[in-house]
N, C-alpha and C positions, 0 to 999 in steps of 0.2 A: 464593478463589484456590486452585488446585491446589498441593499441597505441593511438587511438582517444578517449578512455574513460577518465572519470574524474580521475586525478591522486590522490594518497593518500594525497599529500601535499596540503590540502585544508585549507583555512581560515574558521574556524567554530566558530560561536557564538551559544551557547546553553543555554537553561534554564532547570534546573533539574525538575524532577517530582514534581508537586504540588498536595497536597491532600486537600479535603475539605469535610465537612459533608453536606448531602443533606436534613437533617431534618427528615429523616425516623427514626423510633424507633430503627431499626437495624443499623443505622449509616453507611449506604453504602457509600463508598468513590469514588470520581472521581479523576483520575490521568490525568495529561496533560504534554506535552513536546513540546519543540520548538527548532529548530536549523536553522542556516543560513550558507550555504557554498558558497564560491566564488572561481572562477577560473579566468584566464585571459579573459574568454569568457562569462561566465554566472554567475548569482546569483541564487542559488537554495534555496528556503525556504521550510521547512517542519514543520508540526505541527500535533499533535495527542491528542485525549482525549479518555478515556475509563472509564466505570463505571460498577460496579458489579450489577447483577440483584437481584431482590427481593428474589428469591428462592435459591440463591447461597450462600454458605459459603465463597467461594473464587471466584474471577473473572476468568472465564475459557477462556476468550479472551486473546490474546497476540499480540504484534506488535513489529516491529523492533526498536532498539535504533537509534534515528534519527541522532546522531553525528557520525555514522559509516563512513568509508573511501570511500564507493562506493555509487552511486545513485541507491541503491537497497532497496526497501521497501516492507514489508510483514505484512499482517494482518491475523491472524489465529483464528478460533473459535472452541474451544473444544466442541465436540458434547455432549449436555446435555443427561444424561442417560447412556452414554458410560463410560467405566472404566477409571478413572483418566483423565478426560477431560482436566483439567488444565495442567497436565503433557504433554499430547499429543500436545496441542497448543504451549507450550513453547519449547518443543523439536523440533517441526516442524519449528518454526522460527529460532531456533539456527542451525539446520542442513542445512537449505537452505542457510543461510549466510556462514556457514562453507564450503559448496560446491561451492558457487558462488563468494564470496568476493575475490578480487585479481586475478580473472581469466577472460578470454575472455567470455563474456556472449552473447549467441545467443539462438535461439529458441530450438535447440537440447540440449544445456547445461541446459536450464531451465527444459525441459521435463525430462531429465535424473536425475536432482537433485530432482524433485518431485517424480519420481518413486523410487529413492533410499530412500528418506525420508519415503515413504509409507512402504517399507520393514523394515527400521530401527526403526521407531516409533512403528510399529506392534510388532517387537521383544522386544522392551523396555517394552511395556505394558504387553506382555506375560510373561516377567520375574517377574512380580509382581502379576498378576492375570490371571485366566483362562477366564475372560470376555473380550469382545472386546472393544477397545477404539480408537478414531480417531478424526480428526479435518478437518474442511473445511478451505479454504485458498484463498487469493487474493494476487497477487504479481505484482509489477511494477519495471522495471529496465531501466534506461536511457541509451541512446547510442549516441555516437558522441560528439565532442567538444561542440557543441551548445545544446546538449540534446534535439534535435528537434524530435527524434524518441525514442519511448519507447516500450519495450516488456511488454505485459500484459498477465498474466497467472492466472488461477483459477481452483479450484476443489471444487464442492459443491455449496453453496449459498452465500458465501462472494462475494461482488460485487466491480466493478471498474466503476466509472463515469468520464466523461470529461466535464469540465465547460468551456464554451466559455467566451469571455470578456464582452458580453452584460449583463447588470443587469437583464433583463427580459427574458433571454434565458434559457430555462430549461436545467438541466444537461442531458447529453447524456449517456445512459447506454451502456457500451462497452462489457459487459459480459452477458452470458445467464445461469441462474441457472441450475445446474445439478440435477433437481428434477425428481421424478418418472414420473410426468406428462410430462415434456419436453422430457424425454428419452423414453416415451411410455412404461414404465415398471410398474409392479404391486407392490405396497408397501407391506411390510410384515404385518401380522395380527396386527391390532391396529395402523398401521401407516397411514400417510396421503400422497396423491399424491403430496402435496407441500413440503414434506420432502426431504432433499438431498439424492440422490441415490448414489452419489460418495463422498468419503471422503478419506483423507490421513491417513493411519494407519491400515486399515482393509482389505487391499489386493484387493479392488474393483476398483482401478484405473488402466486402461490399456493404456490410451493415454490422458495425461493432456491437457487442453485447453491452447493454446498459440497463441496470435495475436500480430502484430506490429501496432502501431498507431502513428500518428503525434501529436506534442504538440507545438503550437505556443506561442510566448512570451505573458505572462500574463494569459494564460490558466492554468487550474488546473487539476490534477488527484486526485480523491477521492476514497480511499479504505475503505470499511466499512463492518461490520458484519451485520447479519440479525436483530439484536436488534436495529439497526438504520434504515436500508432501508425499513423494513416492515411498518414503521410508518411515513415516510417522503416522500412526493412526489418530483419528480425531480425539479419542479419549486421552491418549498420551500427550497430544498437543495441549489439551486443556489442563491436564495435571501439571505439566511443566510450567505453563504460563500462570497458573494459580498458586505457585509457590511464594514464599515470603521474601525471596531475594529481590534486589533491585530489578526493574523491568529489563534493563539492558543486559543484565547477567542471565536472566531467563531466556532472552533471545539467543545469546551465545550458547546456552545449554541445549536449546533445540537444534542448532546447527551441529553441535558436537554429538548429539544423539543420532541425528541422521548419518553422520560419519560412522559412528559406532555400528550402525545397522547396515552399512555397506554402500552408502552414497559416495560415488567418486566424481560426481558432477559438481559444478559450481552450485553453491547453496546459499540462499538469501531468505531472511524473514524480517518483516517490518510489522510492528504492532502499534496500534493507537488505542488509547483508553481515555474516555471522557467522564469527568465527575462534575456534577453541579456544585457550585459554591454555595452551600446551604446557608451558611451564616450570612452571607451577603444577600441572598434571596430573602431570608427572613427579615433582615434589616430593611430592605426595600419594601417588603410587604407591610411591615409595621409603619414605615413612613407613609405609605399609601392610606392606611387606616387613619392616621393622624390628619392627613389632608382632608379626607372625607368628613371626619368628625368636625373639623374646623369649618368646612363649607356648610354643614348642616347647622352648626351653631350660629353662623352668620345669617343664614336664612331665617332662623327662628327669631333672632334679635331684630332683624329687619321687619 
């Protein structure tokens, strides 16, 4: 791990997964999770909500356990119609954390972890079936003591947004979907130009997308699967997440809003928000001033 990364010794407050019925005859469940981490420098809050789609027997989305030791968050969407989609998404999240937790994280490390996961998930699926199986993914990893810089990575059509502090400011899309249309490629017979052309697990990934972005105090990063972002506009996303309710409840409201607007796919949203611990920073700054003053005094007396 980088010396300026968040250390494993974090104060964490977490809430376990909560399940509830949504009234559908098939009793689809929504799960949610919340965690708060503190360091001497920042308070990092994370929340997530996920719901199974109407046509699914299991939720084929997967996301990181929020109480992990690192500021590393992943959302994966098992590709519907692919073999063992739920297995692909869960293995992808697990393998990315195994490759990156406790290590120095930079753009090269993230790319290598995604490429290795592409091979390993493909082998795992192949050991159970001759059909192909894969998942799309979005990843965010915080850097530095203040977590003011984040690596954002993606393959396929999972997305990452950044929310400013203004209540009427639309969410800013930080990723570009790897669709056949965007990549100027022809989809297979029966496919759509809006389908993901790149996925992890089918050997189609040659260079995963990785960018570095800034995150100021109070801003949010939002990772979501297409079961959410295809049905919610950036301004609506911002308005829901800037409400006064607990963050985990706001995540659940986003999934519910996607459902109300016609989403029948698995739907997942994961939000992280970082706030500097201003009182602690002021205390440290005051201590530094005292030390400097004492040093000057000693020099004068000498």
